[in-house]
Every structure is written in structure tokens, then in C-alpha cells.
N, C-alpha and C positions, 0 to 999 in steps of 0.2 A: 336355144334359148336358156339362159341360165336360171337354176333352180334356186329360188329363195330359201333362205333358211331362218327359221323361227328362233330368235335370240331368247325367248321366254324360256327359263330353266324349269325342269319339272319339280314336283313337290320335293320339300325338303323335310328333315325331321321336324323342323320348328313349325313349317306350314301344317304338316299332319297333326302336330300336337295342337294347334291352334283350332283346326277343324275338329278334333276330338273334344276339345273344351266347349266348343260351339254346340254339340250334340246334347250337352248338359242343359241347354237352354229350351229343350223341347217341353212344351206344357201339355202334359197328357190329359189335363182336365179341360183345357179349353178347345178341343177339337171333337169331331163326330166319332162315332165307332167306325164308320167307313175310312175317316182318314186315319185313325188309329191302326187299323188293319193294313191300310196302304203303307203307313209308315213302317211297321213290323216288316211287311214283305221287303220294302225297299233297303232296310238296314240289314235283312239277312243277305241280300245280294251284296250290299256293301261289305259285309264280312267275308263273303267270297272272294270279292275283288281284292279285298285286302290281303288274303291268303295268297292269291295269284302274284300280287306285287312282292310278297315276302319270298316267293319262289324264285322270282328273277333275281332279287337281292342277295338271297342266300347262294346261287350259283355263281354270282359275280364275286362274291365274298370269298367263297371257296377257291376260285381260282386265283384271285390275288394273293390269298394267304398261301395257297400251295406254291405258287411261284416264288413267293418271299422266302418260304421255308427251304426249298430246294436251292435257292440263290445263297442262303446263309450256309448250307450245308457244303456247297462248292467252293465257297470262300475259306470254309475249315479245312477242306481237303486240300486246297492249294498251299494253305499254310503249312500243313503236316506232309505235304507232297504225296499224299495217299491216292488211291483209287477206288471207287466204289464198284463192287460187283452187283449182279442182279439182285442178290438176297439183300444187300444194303438198301438198292433202291425201293425194294418193295416194303423194308423195314421203314425208310424215310416216308413212304407214302402212308403207312399205318399211323406214324407219328403225326403227320400233318392233318390227318382225317380226325385223330382224336383231339387236336388243338382246335380245329374248325368246329367240330361238334360241341366241344365243350362251351366255346363262346356263343354258338347259336341257341343253345340250351339256356345260357346264362340270359341272354338278350330276350327270350321268349318265357323266362321264369320257369323252366321246365328242367329235367334232369339232363345230364351230359349224354346219356344213353339215347334219350329222346332227341337230343339235339342231333346225333348222329342219323337218326331215323329221318328228321327233317330234312338233313342235307342229301341223303340218297334218294329220297321223294322228290326233291327239287331237281336233281340231276336227270332223274328219269322223266319226269314230266317235261321239261324244257328240251331235252334232246330227243327223246323217243315218243313222247304222247302230245304232240302240239294240239290236236283237236280237244283233247281232254282238258289240257291247260287253257284253251280258248273258252271252253264252256265254264271254267272256273272264274276266268277275268269277267265273264259278262254276268256272273251270278246265277247261271243255269243250274250248277251243281253246287255242293258244299264241300268244303275241305275234306271232310270225312270220306265222302264218295270218292273224290281224287285219290286218297290215301288207300283205300280199299282196292281199287283198281291197279294202284302201283305194287300192291302186295302181290296181286294175282300174276302181274306181268313180270315179277322178279325172275322166273324160271326161263324167260325168253331172251333171244338175243336182240340187238337194236332193231334189226330189219323185222323180225317177228313182232316186235312191239308196235312198230308202225302199221302192220297188218291188224294187230288188236285195236290200235286206236281208230283206224278207218272203219272197220266193222261195227265197232260199239258207238260210234258218233252219232248215227242217225237216230237212235232211240234214247240216247243218254239224258236228255233233257227231261224226260218224262217217266225216268226211274226213280225209285227210292234208292236209298244207299245200298241196302241189301240186295235189292233187284239187280243193281249195276254190279255188283260183286258176283252174284250168281251168273249174269249173262258174260261177264269177264272170265269167269272160270270155265264156262262152257266153251267160248271160244278159244281160250288158252289149249284146252284138251284136244280141240279140234286141230289147232295149229301144230302142236308138237306133244303128242300123247306120251313119248318116251320121256320128255323133260318132266312132265306131270308125274309119272310113275317114279322117276328118280327122287323127286321131292318127296314123294311118299315113303320112299325107302329111307330118306335121309331123316325124315320125321320119325320114323321107327327107330332109328339109331340114337335119337335125342329123348327117348321115354325117361321119365323122372318123376320125383315126388316133390312136392313143394308145400311149404307152411307159410300161411298169410294171416296174422293176427287181425281181428276185426274189433268192432265195438262190443260193449257189454260182457267183456270177459270170454269171448269166443274166439275161434280161429277156423279157417278153411284149410284141411289137409287134402291137398290134390294130387290126384295121380294122372299122368299124362302117359297114355298107353295106347296100344292099338284098339281101333274101335270094336273088333269081336271079343277081345279079351275083357275090355272093360264092360261091355255090354252084359256079357256072361257073368261077371262078378257081380254086377248090379242086380241082375236077375235072380242069382242066388241069395244074395242078401235080403231082396224083397220077399223071396218065398219065405225064408227063415223067420223073418219079422212077423209075417202073416200068421205062421205057426205060433210063435211066441204070443200075439195077441189073441189067437183062438185058444190059448190055454194048452197047446198040445206038446209044449217043452217042458219037460218034468222040473228041471233045476232051475229054470229062469221065469221070474214073475213079469206079467204085462204091466205093473205097476211100477212107478218111480220110488225114490227113497221116501218122499212124503207121503206115499199112498195114493197119489193121483195118477190115473192112467196114461201110459205112455202112448204117443201117436207111433204110426207106422215109420215115419221118417226117424224119430228118436230111438227106436228099437234097432233100425238099420244101422244109425251112426253108433251106437254103443256096441253093438255086435262086431262091425268093422273095427273099430279101436281095440276092442278087447283082443280079437283075434290077430291083429298086427302086433299088438305088444306081448301077445303069449300069455295073457292073464286068464285064470280061471273065473268062471261065473261068479260075480259078487266080489272079486278080489279088486282092491283099489290101485290105481296107477300111482307109482311112486314117482316123485317129481324133486327136481333141485332148481329153484327158481331163485334169482337175486332180486330181492325186493328193497327199495329205498323208501324209507319212511321215518318219521321223526319217533323219538322215544315216547313223547307224549301219545301219538296216535297209536302206537304198539302196545304200550304198557300203561297208559294213563298218568306217568310220572314226568318229571321234567318241567320245562316252563310252564306255569299254571296259565298264562295269558295266551298260550297257543291253543288251537280247538283240537279236542280229543279225536275229531272225526277229519282231520286233515288228509286229503287224499294222499296214497302212496304211489309210488312209480315202479313198474316193471320195465327195466331196459328192454328196448327193441319192441315194447307193445305200447307203453304209455301209462297214463293215469288210470288208477282203478280205486274203487271206495276204501276207505281205511277199514271198513267191516269186512270187506270181501277179503282184504289182504289178511287180517287177522284170522279169518276163518280157514284160509289157505295154511297159513302158518301153523295153527293150533291143531290141524286135523292130524290124528294120531298116527295114520297111514303114510303121511307125508314125510319124506326126508328133508329137513331144513338145515342150512349151514347159515349161522350168523358172522357177518363181517362188520365190525365198527368202522364207520367213516368219519373222518373229522372234516367238518365244514366250518365255512364262515359262520358268525354269529346269526346272521340273518337266514342262515340254512340254503342260500343259493347256490354256493359253489364249493367244490372239494378244495382243500389247501394244497399247497406246493408240496412236492415231493422230487427229489433230485436223485439222479445216479451219475456214475462217472463213465460207465459203458456205452459204447455208441449203438449197441443194441439196447433196446427198451426192456428191462427186466420185467419178469412176469406180474410182480406186484403192481409196477408202474403201468403197465399195459392195461391191467385191470382198472386202474383209477382213470386212464384215459378213456376206456371203453364206457365206463360208468358217466363220466362227466360229458362225452359227446353224444352217446347213444346211437346217432346215425352219422353217416358220412358228412363231413363238415363242409363240402362244397354246397354253396347256396343252391337250392331247389332239387339238390340230387335225391336225398332221403333214402339212398341206398343203404343196405347193412354194412358196417365196418369190417373189412377184411385185412386191413394192413394199418400199422401204426408207424408214422414217419415222422421226421422233424420238419417243422415249418421253415426255419431257417437252416440250410443243410449244414452238416458238420464240417465240409470243405470250406465253408464261409464262415466259420467261427460258431455254428450253432451248437447248443448243449443238449445233452440227453436228458430232458426235464419234463415234468407236468406241463409247464409254461410253454415250451418249445415243441410240444409233442402234439399230434393230432390223429384223429381216427378217420380213415379215408376207405373208400371202395379201391378195388385194384385199378380201374379205369381212371379215376381222377387222380390217383398217386402217381400213375404214368404221365398223364397230361401235364402235371405241374412241373415236370423236369424239362418241358420244352423251353428254348430260348424265348426270352421275353416275358415269361411268365414269372411273376415275382409275389411273394406272400411274406408277410410280417406279422408278428404278435403285437397288438396294441398294449402299451404299457399300462398297468393297473394304477390306481390311485386310491387316496384314502376313502374316497366316497364311490368308487366304482370297481368292484372286485370281478366282474365278469370276465371271461376269457373270450377275446376278441381277435379274429384274425382278418386283416385286411389284405385283399387279393387285387393285382392289376395283370390283366390279358395282354397278350401281344399287340392287340388293336386298341389297347387304351382303355377298355372296360374296367370299372372298379366295384369291388362287391365286398360287402362285409358279412362275415359270419360270426354269430354269437352263440357260444356253447349255451344249450337250454338250461334253465334252472333245473337242479338235481331233483326237484319233485314235479318236473314237467312244464311245457308251455301252458300258460293260464294260472299259473301258481301266483299268489300275491305275498308281498312282503308284510308280515305280521305288523298291525298299526303300531303298536309301542315300539318297533325298530325303524319306522320310516324316517324319523327325524335324524339319527345318526346311528346308522346301521352298526357302526364300530365302536359305538360310545359306551361300552361296558366298563364299569369301574375296575381297576386294577390296582389294588393297593401295593402290589410288589414291582410296579413298573418303574424301572430305572431311567425313564425319560430319554431313552434312545430314540431319537426321531427318524433314524435310518431303518428301523424295523418296520417291515411291511405288515399290511393288515393280515395277511394269510400267515406271516411268520408269528405273528402275535398270538393269532388265534391257536395255532398249533403248539405255541408254548404254553398257553392258558388251559388247553385240552389236556396236555400231558400233565400239567400240574394239578389239575382235577382228579 
């Protein structure tokens, strides 16, 4: 008997978009509480099923792009009559993975590194953890649970992962995410104790210290260290802080600068930072911070129509209140270096600066770092580690502020892949922002705007909104070829 084939195609991007639009029609006020809870529960299952569908699509995309990438490499080898060795094959694999991860991250509005993680997770789920993937498809577990299981399974080979999948599947549907992770970790240790021990040794070799700025002028200074060492340091700090609060430390007060008592955590934090930086008790921490702010906000002079409390920006951190920036700058113990930056009249962008060298000189690199603030790849948000040409030099690109972009190392490598194209959008008399248009090998299009110099959320002063470049210039010679940035630069020098 011949098997009939259903000619009905599966969902397309258009049908999924139509269904997503239909969800907006849910009238939360017209249903009962029982129906609201039922809808919330079913929508949660739908989120999981959507994640499972993304797994299948990601694996297929990875295989297709990998085959195309290696095919292009083979064609280049034939033209050059060259042969690839094993090292070349491995490098091609890494290049292909970077390109795929970058495109997946872009599609999901996540960083390229997160895109890499999504690809790895999808491959492991589909190839080695079919029961876990089935639970995700049915909405029995969430995507985060599946990801935690994949992380625990990373040390196992494919056969061992199948065993983990089988042993875990019976109870998986009633576990929370963390319960599933703990159960997976226990099973992994049972399957291959040596692999777990090696992962612990590898983790020890990767100990490090990191800094992460957060809101309200604060930051996390984190130490990734072996548990015994970290616990010992924490216990010592806690004991010292308790002695300070009890008044048993002669040179250190339990009160803050404003006279208010410090809590245990505050004393621990102060002591840790003081000891790490080698300062004496009561000695201030010297800092060198680049702060971008208007002359009006700093000194109270300049354009009288601009607010004196216009927020400042610390590159790599974000916006801070003008009062906080002034306090930091005026502190007598703080080492401050001032750098004047020429901007467009509206204060949004840095003006052009050119160099003839292929290597970006230090001053130009600083300008690009201040302008871009973070990696220019959409959704990446990593710190800038490399400055490179948007249009390559071998294609006629110049070493200039306009043709330069700040990128993380990973994104700078990914953009060199065949089919990856980027171009700077031309500025106009009414649009000065630096914009890069990118097209990926799969045809995705993305736009990256440099943030306003004073940070996202900044608003153009009202008196400049009609014509941001409409300042009167009695010395203007009427040269219409002069760009807005060139005009501003000339006027700034004249001033």
C-alpha cells in the first residue's frame, strides 16, 4: 500500500508572524481568573515549544551554512591549487561556527557569543538528548531547564549523554530548573567521575577577576577562585568587619564619611578594596576616568539654553547625574585629565578626524572608543577590544573616524567571512549620526547607530530641534560641499 504524503507545508515565517499578531487580540479583562491562569500556563508551554522549533531550525541552518562555507573554501583551494591540512580544516570549522553564531545571535537579538551558545545547545539537544528535546517540544520543561542540562552534559561523550538523557527523562517533567540541573550533575558524576574531575581542574586554571559596572554609580568586582580559597577570604573579611563594628580596630571607624554607621557588608567591601589596592586606612582611591559632559553641566558656562544638570556619560558605564560627575572631578584626591572633544552643535556626535596611516593612531582610536562605547555589532554589547575599518583598506577604505568601528575580537573576526558586508551610511545636512549597515551571508540586514555622545536616552535641546546645523556663520564662504562635521570643526577652531 502506497503511503500518502500530506502536501500541506509547515509553518512559515509569515504564518508564525500572523499567529503572533493574533495573540495581541487576547482580552485579559473579558475572561475569568481560571481562564487567565489556563492561558498563562498554555502560553508558557507555547514558549517552550517555540524554543524547541528554534532548536531544529538552528541545527539545519548550521549544517547548511557549514556546507556552504566549506564549499566556498574548496573552490578557493582549486583556484589556487592548494591543499588544506588538518589545521586548516579546524580553522575553517572555527570560522564557520563564528559566522553561524553571529547570525543566530542577530536573529534572536542576542550577542554573537550567546548565538554560539544557542548553536551548541541545539546540536547537543537534537543529537544527544532527544528525550529532553521532546519534553521541551511538549512544553513540559522550559528552555532554561534544557540549557542547564546541556551545560552539565558538556563533559560527556555522545553515548554517555544518551545515558544521561534516559536516566533523567522519567522525573524531568516534575523538576524545577535547578532541581533538573542538580539531578543532571549527580548523574554525570555517576557516569564519568573523571570527566567531572577534569572539568574542576580546568575551572581552577580559568580563575580570574572581573569588573561589571551596574546602576547608581556602583560596580561588581568579582573573583572567580577555588571554593576553599574564596570561602577563607570571605570568612576573614567578615571577621575583620565584625571587629571594626565592635570598635576593636583602633585606626578604623565604624562610621561612614557622613557620620552614619556602616553595615557589615559595607565594612567588608571597603576593607577588601583597600587591601587589594594597597591603600592605608582613610586613604582615597586615585582614579583616572574619562567623563563626557557639556561645558554647561561641568562649569555652568556655555549655551544658556542647555540645562546645567544635563547628565554626563562615563564610557563603558553609561549615564551618571551631572552632580555625581562634578563631585568625582572636583574631589581633591582624584587624578583628573581633561580632554576637549569637538562635537556637532547638537552635542550628539564627534566630528571627523582623518589619518593617512593604515593603523589607527592613538588619538583617532580614542575618538572611536568614545563615539562607539561598546562593540558596534547589534545586540553584542561587549567591550571594544579592536578598532578596524568598516570598508577594508584593500577595497579602498580609508583610515578615518567615519570608516572606523569599535568591535570585540569575536565580531571583528566574524566580519571577515565571505558574504559578510558592511558599509557606512552617508551623512547628510540633517543627519549626522554614524550608521553602519550590515548584510550577513544569509541575507540578514542590520543597522548599527553610534550612541549619542551623552548616552542613549539623551534628547536634543529644544532650541536645536528645528535645524541642528542652523548656527549663524558670518564668515561662511557659501561652500556647499563642506560637510556639517567639517563646518563644526572649522567653527570650533575659530572659537
